[in-house]
N, C-alpha and C positions, 0 to 999 in steps of 0.2 A: 652711092643706092645703096641703102641699109638693107642688111640682110634679116627679114623678118625672123631668121631662128633665133637669132642673137639676141633680141628683145625678152630679158626675163625678169626686168622690175616691177611693172602693174601691167595688167592686161584691164579692159574695159567690157563689161558685160552690161547686161541692161539698166542700167540704173547706177550706184556709187561703185567706185573702182575696187576690185579685189585685189587680193596677193598670188603673184603667178606661181603655177604649180611646184612645189619642194620648197616654198619661201616659209621661213622660221617666222612667225607673227613677232612682232614687236617685243610684246610682254613675255614672252618665253625667253627672249634673248636676253631681257633685265634678270629675268629672276634666275638663267643660268650664269652670267656673270656676278650677280650678288652672291651665288651660292659657292662659287670657286675657292674662296678664303676658306669657309668654314669646311668644304671637304678637303682643301690641304693643312687645316689645323687636325680633321680627325685622321687622316694620315699619318701624320705626326706623330699622334699620341698613341694610335694602334701599333705605330712600328715600335715605338718606345717601350710598348708593353709587350710587345712580342720579345725584344731585345732582352728586357728584364727574364722573361721567364727561360730563355734560353739559356741565357747567363748562370740562373738558379740550375737550371737541368745541368748544365756542366758542370759546377762546383760538386753536385751529388754524385758524379763519377769518381770511381776509384780509381787507383794508379795503372792498374791492368787496363783498363777500359780508356784511360790519356795514353797511355801507350799505343795502344789499337789507333789511336787516330793521331798519333803524332803529335801530342801536347804534353808539355810539363805543367808541373801542380805550379810553379813560378807563373807560367804563364795564365794559367786559369787565375790565379790568385790579380794577376794583373788587371786582367778583363773584367773579373768579379768587381774591382773596386772602383771601376771608371761607372760616373752617374749614368741614369738608366736613357737620359736624352743623348748619348754621345756613342756614336757608331764605332 
């Protein structure tokens, strides 16, 4: 015997079938799947921009400030010389 509370696929109303409560319409699912690569690309780009900004800020610190955070000038130069897309 099937439990009526477990039926979540499609319910019948007077006329055509309607989606179950809480179901995501197919068009929305397609849009979500199609937009994922775009969001990933934007996330990568914004992360790279933020990394570049932080590296330039690190480069502007003087030796006393670098000593406070425990970073040497050679470590800063090594970090700043990396391409912006490398973490």
